[in-house]
Backbone as JSON, one array per atom type, in Angstrom:
{
  "sequence": "MTEADVAAAAGLELHTWRRRHGSDFRARVPVANPGERLRLYDAAQAQAYIEGRPIPPPPASEPHPEDLLSVDEVAAMLGTDASTVRAYAATGYLPQGVELHGRRWWPRHVAQQRLDAGDQRHHPERTGAGRRPGDPRNQAPRGRQSRTDARVREVAADLAQAETAGQTTPTADDLADRYDVSRRTGERLLAAARQHLEEHQASK",
  "N": [[0.82, -1.17, -0.22], [0.54, 2.24, -0.72], [0.84, 5.34, 0.65], [-1.06, 7.21, 0.28], [-2.96, 5.14, -0.28], [-3.43, 4.13, 2.43], [-3.92, 6.51, 3.48], [-6.3, 6.77, 2.22], [-8.07, 4.58, 3.17], [-8.24, 4.63, 5.54], [-10.34, 6.49, 5.76], [-9.0, 9.48, 5.02], [-8.33, 12.29, 3.92], [-5.34, 12.81, 1.95], [-3.27, 14.95, 2.39], [-4.64, 15.22, 5.01], [-4.5, 13.19, 6.36], [-1.53, 12.81, 6.45], [-1.1, 14.95, 7.96], [-2.09, 14.58, 10.5], [-1.21, 11.6, 10.98], [0.92, 10.86, 9.7], [3.88, 10.61, 10.52], [3.8, 9.53, 13.28], [2.75, 6.97, 11.54], [5.13, 6.24, 9.87], [6.77, 6.18, 11.97], [6.08, 3.67, 12.97], [5.46, 1.47, 11.18], [7.61, -0.15, 9.14], [8.91, 0.59, 5.92], [8.49, -0.82, 2.99], [10.16, -1.32, 0.73], [13.01, 0.14, 0.88], [14.96, 3.16, 0.31], [13.67, 3.78, -2.52], [11.57, 5.94, -4.47], [8.92, 6.14, -4.41], [6.91, 5.34, -1.37], [6.47, 2.1, -0.15], [4.09, -0.14, 1.55], [3.63, -2.78, 3.69], [0.85, -4.27, 3.59], [-0.89, -5.78, 5.34], [0.6, -4.98, 7.98], [-0.22, -2.53, 7.75], [-2.82, -2.17, 7.46], [-3.56, -3.02, 10.39], [-2.14, -0.72, 11.72], [-4.11, 1.15, 10.86], [-6.42, -0.13, 12.04], [-5.78, 0.11, 14.63], [-4.51, -2.22, 15.79], [-1.75, -4.53, 17.44], [1.21, -3.91, 15.62], [1.87, -6.97, 13.26], [4.89, -9.05, 12.57], [6.94, -8.51, 10.08], [6.69, -9.74, 6.76], [7.34, -12.74, 5.42], [11.3, -12.69, 3.75], [11.8, -13.95, 2.19], [12.72, -14.52, -1.36], [9.8, -14.56, -3.89], [8.05, -16.12, -6.29], [5.84, -14.21, -7.31], [6.59, -12.18, -6.5], [6.32, -9.16, -6.72], [8.36, -6.67, -9.14], [9.8, -3.46, -9.35], [10.82, -1.36, -12.15], [13.54, -0.88, -11.77], [14.49, -2.8, -10.24], [13.9, -4.99, -11.83], [16.11, -4.76, -13.67], [18.1, -4.78, -12.39], [18.04, -7.49, -11.8], [19.0, -8.69, -14.33], [20.63, -7.24, -15.08], [20.8, -5.07, -16.7], [20.07, -1.82, -17.84], [17.58, 0.46, -16.21], [16.05, 1.81, -18.57], [16.73, 0.16, -20.7], [15.13, -1.99, -19.69], [12.63, -1.07, -20.29], [12.5, -0.81, -22.84], [12.86, -3.13, -23.76], [10.05, -3.97, -22.71], [8.48, -2.69, -24.32], [9.27, -3.36, -26.98], [8.09, -6.2, -26.76], [10.15, -7.93, -26.19], [9.96, -8.47, -23.31], [7.27, -8.97, -21.27], [4.7, -6.58, -21.03], [4.06, -6.75, -18.07], [2.35, -5.43, -15.11], [0.31, -2.59, -14.26], [0.37, -0.64, -11.7], [-0.08, 1.85, -9.11], [0.43, 3.78, -10.37], [2.7, 3.35, -11.47], [4.72, 0.52, -13.91], [5.17, -2.74, -13.41], [6.67, -5.96, -12.66], [5.94, -9.68, -12.63], [8.35, -11.45, -10.61], [8.93, -13.93, -11.45], [8.95, -13.59, -14.0], [10.55, -11.87, -15.05], [13.1, -13.76, -14.22], [12.27, -15.48, -16.17], [13.2, -14.46, -18.23], [15.82, -13.91, -17.38], [16.71, -16.54, -17.49], [15.94, -17.67, -20.2], [18.16, -16.25, -21.99], [20.0, -14.34, -24.16], [18.19, -13.93, -26.82], [17.7, -12.0, -28.95], [17.07, -10.21, -31.81], [19.71, -9.43, -34.04], [20.64, -6.3, -35.46], [23.01, -6.91, -36.96], [22.55, -9.19, -37.75], [20.01, -9.43, -38.97], [19.6, -7.25, -40.11], [17.53, -5.8, -39.72], [17.59, -3.16, -38.58], [16.88, -0.02, -37.14], [17.15, 3.03, -38.74], [17.96, 6.8, -38.21], [14.93, 8.58, -37.57], [13.15, 7.04, -38.25], [9.76, 6.0, -37.48], [9.03, 4.31, -35.6], [10.87, 4.8, -33.71], [9.95, 5.97, -31.77], [7.98, 6.8, -29.29], [6.79, 4.52, -27.08], [3.57, 3.51, -27.35], [2.11, 2.99, -25.33], [3.15, 4.11, -23.29], [1.75, 6.89, -23.5], [-0.73, 6.31, -23.46], [-0.91, 5.37, -20.95], [-0.28, 7.85, -19.42], [-2.75, 9.04, -20.68], [-4.8, 7.44, -19.42], [-4.73, 8.0, -16.28], [-5.33, 10.94, -16.55], [-8.04, 10.31, -17.49], [-8.22, 8.8, -15.01], [-8.41, 11.14, -12.98], [-9.7, 12.94, -13.77], [-12.49, 11.5, -13.64], [-12.49, 11.21, -10.39], [-12.28, 13.78, -10.13], [-14.79, 15.06, -11.16], [-16.58, 12.91, -8.88], [-15.6, 14.07, -6.43], [-16.94, 16.35, -6.84], [-19.69, 16.33, -7.14], [-20.2, 15.05, -4.68], [-19.78, 17.05, -3.13], [-17.22, 17.04, -1.67], [-13.75, 17.86, -1.24], [-11.81, 18.41, -3.99], [-8.95, 16.81, -5.72], [-5.36, 17.79, -5.15], [-2.44, 19.13, -6.71], [-0.68, 17.88, -5.41], [-1.12, 16.12, -4.07], [-1.61, 14.49, -6.37], [0.85, 14.54, -7.65], [1.85, 12.59, -5.32], [0.56, 10.45, -5.7], [0.84, 9.24, -8.26], [3.97, 9.25, -7.93], [5.46, 11.28, -9.0], [6.67, 14.6, -9.74], [5.91, 17.74, -8.69], [5.02, 19.52, -10.61], [4.49, 17.72, -12.92], [2.24, 16.81, -11.61], [0.48, 19.24, -11.38], [-0.23, 19.42, -14.0], [-1.8, 17.57, -15.06], [-3.72, 17.71, -13.17], [-4.94, 20.14, -14.45], [-5.07, 19.05, -17.33], [-6.97, 17.1, -16.99], [-9.12, 18.43, -15.89], [-9.49, 19.78, -18.01], [-10.42, 17.64, -19.56], [-12.88, 16.65, -17.92], [-14.58, 18.71, -18.63], [-14.82, 19.15, -21.43], [-16.59, 17.08, -21.62], [-18.23, 17.15, -20.45], [-19.48, 18.94, -21.33], [-19.9, 17.77, -23.86], [-22.56, 16.3, -23.48]],
  "CA": [[-0.16, -0.13, 0.21], [1.12, 3.51, -0.66], [0.36, 6.17, 1.81], [-2.4, 7.21, -0.47], [-3.91, 3.68, -0.12], [-3.36, 4.01, 3.71], [-5.31, 7.41, 3.95], [-8.26, 6.09, 1.55], [-8.15, 3.23, 4.13], [-8.43, 5.57, 6.87], [-11.1, 7.69, 5.55], [-8.78, 10.75, 5.14], [-7.5, 12.71, 2.4], [-4.01, 12.32, 1.93], [-2.76, 15.83, 3.47], [-5.31, 15.5, 6.13], [-3.4, 11.94, 7.36], [-0.6, 13.25, 6.76], [-0.6, 15.84, 9.44], [-2.44, 13.91, 11.83], [-0.57, 10.57, 11.69], [2.3, 10.53, 8.92], [5.31, 10.65, 11.28], [3.82, 7.81, 13.92], [2.68, 5.7, 11.03], [6.46, 5.94, 9.48], [8.17, 5.85, 12.97], [6.08, 2.27, 13.39], [5.51, 0.84, 10.24], [8.68, -0.09, 8.25], [8.82, 0.56, 4.56], [8.9, -2.64, 2.32], [10.88, -0.89, -0.37], [13.6, 1.29, 1.21], [15.43, 3.6, -0.97], [12.63, 4.12, -3.56], [10.6, 7.46, -3.99], [7.38, 5.73, -3.68], [7.37, 4.61, -0.57], [5.17, 0.95, -0.35], [4.09, -0.54, 2.99], [2.92, -4.07, 3.73], [-0.94, -4.21, 3.44], [-1.3, -6.36, 6.95], [0.8, -3.95, 8.79], [-0.92, -0.89, 7.57], [-4.34, -2.07, 7.94], [-2.97, -3.22, 11.42], [-1.99, 0.4, 12.07], [-5.69, 1.73, 11.0], [-6.97, -0.65, 13.49], [-5.53, 0.18, 16.19], [-4.11, -3.22, 16.15], [-0.3, -4.36, 17.26], [1.71, -4.74, 14.21], [2.78, -8.23, 12.87], [6.12, -8.52, 12.42], [6.98, -8.41, 8.34], [6.47, -10.91, 6.04], [8.91, -13.42, 4.9], [11.41, -11.8, 2.89], [12.49, -15.08, 1.15], [11.74, -14.48, -2.99], [8.89, -15.48, -4.27], [7.84, -16.19, -7.7], [5.03, -13.83, -7.68], [7.06, -10.75, -5.99], [6.21, -7.72, -8.41], [9.83, -5.66, -8.99], [9.89, -2.46, -9.59], [11.97, -1.62, -13.15], [15.09, -0.82, -11.59], [14.94, -4.5, -9.42], [14.45, -6.12, -13.15], [17.23, -4.13, -14.41], [19.65, -5.26, -11.46], [18.4, -8.85, -11.82], [19.15, -8.44, -15.61], [22.18, -6.8, -15.33], [21.26, -4.04, -17.32], [19.77, -0.43, -16.81], [15.71, 0.72, -16.95], [15.77, 2.25, -20.4], [16.6, -1.14, -21.45], [13.73, -2.51, -19.32], [11.08, -0.62, -20.99], [12.84, -0.8, -24.31], [12.32, -4.83, -23.76], [8.61, -4.16, -22.51], [7.98, -1.56, -25.74], [9.7, -4.2, -27.98], [8.22, -7.71, -26.76], [11.01, -9.09, -25.26], [9.5, -8.77, -21.83], [6.11, -8.7, -21.1], [4.24, -5.4, -20.79], [4.21, -6.45, -16.69], [1.14, -4.91, -14.44], [0.59, -1.29, -13.99], [-0.02, -0.27, -9.85], [0.31, 2.78, -8.16], [0.86, 4.73, -11.36], [3.87, 2.02, -11.92], [4.8, -0.77, -13.78], [5.85, -3.72, -12.41], [6.75, -7.37, -13.44], [6.4, -10.88, -11.14], [9.7, -12.08, -10.69], [9.28, -15.1, -12.33], [8.98, -13.07, -15.52], [12.0, -11.51, -15.0], [13.74, -14.9, -14.52], [12.08, -16.34, -17.29], [13.59, -13.51, -19.03], [17.17, -14.2, -17.14], [17.1, -18.29, -18.18], [16.18, -18.04, -21.45], [19.45, -15.96, -22.53], [19.99, -13.1, -25.17], [17.72, -14.55, -27.98], [16.69, -10.49, -29.62], [17.22, -10.56, -33.62], [20.63, -8.54, -34.17], [20.84, -6.32, -36.65], [24.1, -7.44, -38.09], [21.81, -10.88, -38.3], [18.69, -9.92, -39.94], [19.48, -6.09, -41.21], [16.42, -5.21, -39.11], [18.06, -1.82, -37.7], [16.35, 0.88, -37.4], [17.68, 4.53, -39.04], [17.72, 7.58, -37.01], [14.42, 9.28, -37.81], [12.27, 6.09, -38.17], [8.59, 6.37, -36.94], [9.31, 3.15, -34.61], [11.75, 5.13, -32.53], [9.16, 7.19, -31.07], [7.91, 6.68, -27.59], [5.78, 3.46, -27.21], [2.5, 4.22, -27.71], [1.9, 2.47, -24.21], [3.22, 5.33, -22.29], [0.81, 7.86, -23.37], [-2.22, 5.25, -22.93], [-0.95, 5.44, -19.77], [-1.05, 9.19, -19.65], [-4.42, 9.3, -20.84], [-5.44, 6.68, -18.04], [-3.88, 9.22, -15.08], [-6.11, 11.99, -16.45], [-9.4, 10.2, -17.33], [-8.8, 8.49, -13.44], [-8.22, 12.2, -12.1], [-11.41, 13.25, -14.14], [-13.58, 10.68, -12.81], [-12.54, 11.53, -8.91], [-12.65, 15.41, -10.06], [-16.29, 14.51, -10.89], [-17.51, 12.4, -8.0], [-15.82, 15.05, -5.91], [-17.9, 17.6, -7.16], [-20.78, 15.55, -6.92], [-20.56, 14.97, -3.19], [-19.42, 18.13, -2.07], [-15.84, 16.83, -1.42], [-12.17, 18.07, -1.58], [-10.58, 17.73, -5.22], [-7.4, 16.18, -5.44], [-4.38, 18.68, -5.58], [-1.37, 18.95, -7.37], [0.54, 17.52, -4.49], [-1.88, 14.55, -4.05], [-1.47, 13.75, -7.5], [2.3, 13.99, -7.32], [2.35, 11.48, -4.41], [-0.44, 9.2, -6.06], [1.79, 8.58, -9.29], [5.11, 9.04, -7.78], [5.92, 12.27, -10.19], [7.05, 15.85, -9.83], [4.69, 18.38, -8.48], [4.67, 20.13, -11.74], [3.66, 17.01, -13.44], [1.08, 16.99, -11.17], [-0.57, 20.4, -12.04], [-0.23, 19.26, -15.34], [-2.34, 15.75, -15.19], [-5.07, 17.98, -12.99], [-5.07, 21.22, -15.7], [-5.88, 17.91, -18.2], [-8.24, 16.34, -15.97], [-10.43, 19.38, -15.54], [-10.15, 20.12, -19.2], [-11.35, 16.63, -20.14], [-14.23, 16.6, -17.72], [-15.26, 20.0, -19.34], [-14.91, 18.21, -22.61], [-17.13, 15.22, -21.39], [-19.87, 17.43, -19.56], [-19.97, 19.87, -22.73], [-20.51, 16.86, -25.02], [-23.32, 15.64, -22.92]],
  "C": [[0.42, 1.07, -0.13], [0.96, 4.26, 0.47], [-1.03, 7.04, 1.44], [-3.37, 6.07, 0.33], [-4.5, 3.85, 1.33], [-4.47, 5.28, 3.7], [-6.67, 7.07, 3.38], [-8.78, 5.14, 2.47], [-8.89, 4.13, 5.11], [-9.6, 6.49, 6.89], [-11.02, 9.26, 5.42], [-8.43, 11.28, 3.88], [-5.9, 12.72, 2.87], [-3.29, 13.61, 2.84], [-3.16, 15.75, 4.84], [-4.38, 13.83, 7.24], [-2.19, 12.24, 7.72], [0.03, 13.9, 7.93], [-0.84, 15.5, 10.44], [-1.46, 12.48, 12.35], [0.43, 9.99, 10.07], [3.11, 9.9, 9.7], [5.1, 9.11, 12.14], [3.62, 6.8, 12.68], [4.03, 5.45, 10.29], [6.76, 5.33, 10.67], [7.7, 4.01, 13.27], [6.12, 1.52, 12.52], [6.89, 0.98, 9.02], [8.15, -0.25, 6.49], [9.42, -0.41, 3.71], [9.74, -2.59, 1.08], [12.05, 0.56, 0.01], [14.78, 1.57, 0.17], [14.41, 4.18, -2.44], [11.63, 5.1, -3.14], [9.49, 6.96, -3.79], [7.23, 4.58, -2.52], [6.11, 3.73, -0.44], [5.56, 0.13, 1.18], [3.58, -1.96, 3.19], [1.54, -3.88, 4.43], [-1.16, -4.86, 4.79], [-0.8, -5.53, 7.95], [0.19, -2.71, 8.87], [-2.26, -1.13, 7.99], [-4.17, -2.75, 9.74], [-2.98, -1.94, 12.16], [-3.52, 1.36, 12.11], [-6.36, 1.5, 12.15], [-7.02, -0.67, 14.3], [-4.9, -1.02, 16.49], [-2.21, -3.11, 16.33], [-0.12, -4.65, 16.07], [2.12, -5.38, 14.06], [3.78, -7.6, 12.4], [5.97, -8.59, 10.24], [7.27, -9.53, 7.47], [7.92, -11.85, 5.74], [10.07, -13.06, 3.8], [12.15, -12.6, 1.77], [11.68, -14.62, -0.35], [10.72, -15.14, -3.19], [8.26, -15.56, -5.36], [6.83, -14.91, -8.4], [5.49, -12.06, -7.34], [6.9, -9.79, -7.21], [7.82, -6.95, -7.87], [9.39, -4.39, -10.29], [11.35, -2.51, -11.28], [13.21, -1.57, -12.97], [15.51, -2.37, -10.83], [14.77, -5.5, -10.74], [15.41, -5.7, -13.9], [18.68, -4.34, -13.77], [19.79, -6.34, -11.71], [18.74, -9.35, -13.02], [20.07, -8.14, -15.93], [21.9, -6.05, -16.36], [20.78, -2.73, -16.38], [17.8, -0.58, -17.06], [15.14, 1.04, -17.96], [15.64, 1.31, -20.86], [15.32, -1.78, -20.84], [12.73, -2.38, -20.0], [11.03, -0.47, -22.46], [12.37, -2.35, -24.14], [10.7, -4.73, -23.81], [8.12, -3.71, -23.67], [8.03, -2.88, -26.5], [8.96, -5.9, -28.09], [9.17, -8.22, -26.18], [10.78, -9.22, -24.14], [8.34, -8.57, -21.81], [5.95, -7.14, -20.53], [4.23, -5.5, -19.2], [2.43, -6.06, -16.61], [1.73, -3.08, -14.42], [-0.37, -0.69, -12.31], [0.59, 1.16, -9.81], [0.74, 4.02, -9.38], [2.41, 4.62, -12.55], [3.83, 1.01, -12.6], [5.56, -1.56, -13.36], [5.62, -5.24, -12.84], [6.67, -8.27, -12.36], [7.37, -11.55, -11.79], [9.82, -13.05, -11.14], [8.9, -14.7, -13.54], [10.02, -12.74, -15.59], [13.13, -12.73, -15.31], [13.32, -15.74, -15.29], [13.28, -15.69, -18.31], [15.11, -13.76, -19.12], [17.64, -15.76, -17.68], [17.02, -18.08, -19.21], [17.77, -17.48, -22.09], [18.91, -14.91, -23.15], [19.52, -13.86, -26.46], [17.1, -13.38, -29.03], [17.29, -11.23, -31.14], [18.25, -9.44, -33.71], [20.28, -7.81, -35.29], [21.56, -6.22, -37.48], [23.77, -8.58, -38.51], [21.12, -10.22, -39.03], [18.92, -8.47, -40.48], [18.17, -5.27, -40.62], [16.57, -3.77, -38.31], [17.36, -0.99, -37.8], [17.32, 2.66, -37.7], [17.24, 5.46, -37.88], [16.53, 8.37, -38.0], [13.16, 7.88, -38.16], [11.13, 5.99, -37.01], [8.53, 5.6, -35.38], [10.24, 3.38, -33.73], [11.07, 6.38, -31.86], [8.85, 6.45, -29.93], [7.2, 5.58, -27.55], [4.68, 4.7, -26.85], [1.43, 3.81, -25.81], [1.83, 3.44, -22.96], [2.15, 6.51, -22.6], [-0.52, 7.35, -23.23], [-1.75, 5.6, -21.76], [-1.16, 6.46, -18.72], [-2.46, 9.59, -19.58], [-5.16, 8.52, -19.63], [-5.46, 7.6, -16.86], [-5.17, 10.4, -15.21], [-7.56, 11.5, -16.85], [-9.66, 9.49, -15.93], [-8.86, 9.65, -12.48], [-9.51, 12.21, -12.56], [-12.26, 13.05, -13.72], [-13.51, 11.14, -11.17], [-12.76, 13.08, -9.15], [-14.93, 15.82, -9.96], [-17.22, 14.01, -9.99], [-17.3, 13.32, -6.82], [-16.77, 16.19, -5.73], [-19.27, 17.27, -6.64], [-21.15, 15.52, -5.32], [-19.84, 15.59, -2.15], [-17.76, 18.09, -1.36], [-14.55, 17.74, -2.39], [-11.85, 17.3, -2.62], [-9.46, 17.64, -4.81], [-6.78, 17.13, -5.85], [-3.77, 18.44, -5.99], [-0.48, 17.87, -6.58], [0.27, 16.25, -4.5], [-1.64, 13.73, -5.12], [0.15, 13.21, -7.72], [2.85, 12.94, -6.55], [1.94, 10.54, -4.96], [0.52, 8.54, -6.94], [3.33, 8.77, -9.23], [5.88, 9.96, -8.98], [6.37, 13.85, -9.51], [5.45, 16.76, -9.65], [4.02, 19.41, -9.98], [3.89, 19.4, -12.81], [2.14, 16.62, -12.8], [-0.34, 17.97, -11.39], [-0.37, 20.14, -13.45], [-1.4, 18.0, -15.47], [-3.57, 16.77, -14.5], [-5.53, 18.92, -13.79], [-5.58, 19.82, -16.68], [-6.64, 17.39, -17.88], [-9.53, 17.26, -15.93], [-11.21, 19.68, -17.14], [-11.04, 18.61, -19.8], [-12.49, 16.31, -19.58], [-14.87, 17.73, -18.02], [-15.78, 19.25, -20.92], [-16.31, 17.15, -22.55], [-18.62, 15.67, -20.89], [-20.35, 18.32, -21.22], [-20.41, 18.52, -23.51], [-21.55, 15.66, -24.82], [-24.87, 16.01, -23.69]]
}
């Protein structure tokens, strides 16, 4: 769970939860992925904190085939870098993975299969399939744009629900934390979501 998930489970806005409980929560519940920008917490431990129960011990640390690995963890496992892992996923050399918390993750067994299979790509010198500069296939993968669109639609839905229920709408800071992006990107997402919502309402 992210801090945004914990706040939602507690029935509070993220900024309110952080002001009231953030420091105490971080002192009592260890982060599950030290060193990462997006802090994740074990769901059982977080839920125990929310319900006022004793915090259970952390889960077993032995690797499990269904563990979800970040792009950096997959890169370390394959002995490459994050940009190469993204390229692998864009070209089908590695499965697309799953999207969670605004990021893409890969089950450990998927990365292990890729590692065990070795390098089976078709190299340009063998196939003549190299791409020249300017080739349109060198553009950013469509999946990246679709992910952005999905975030805009998601925020637009949150705005509509908040307006209908008379609740506080999400802020740029909330979005920056939810999707692990900069505040400027949070502002852009919020502006795009508002425009999307206005266009949707006008089309009715």
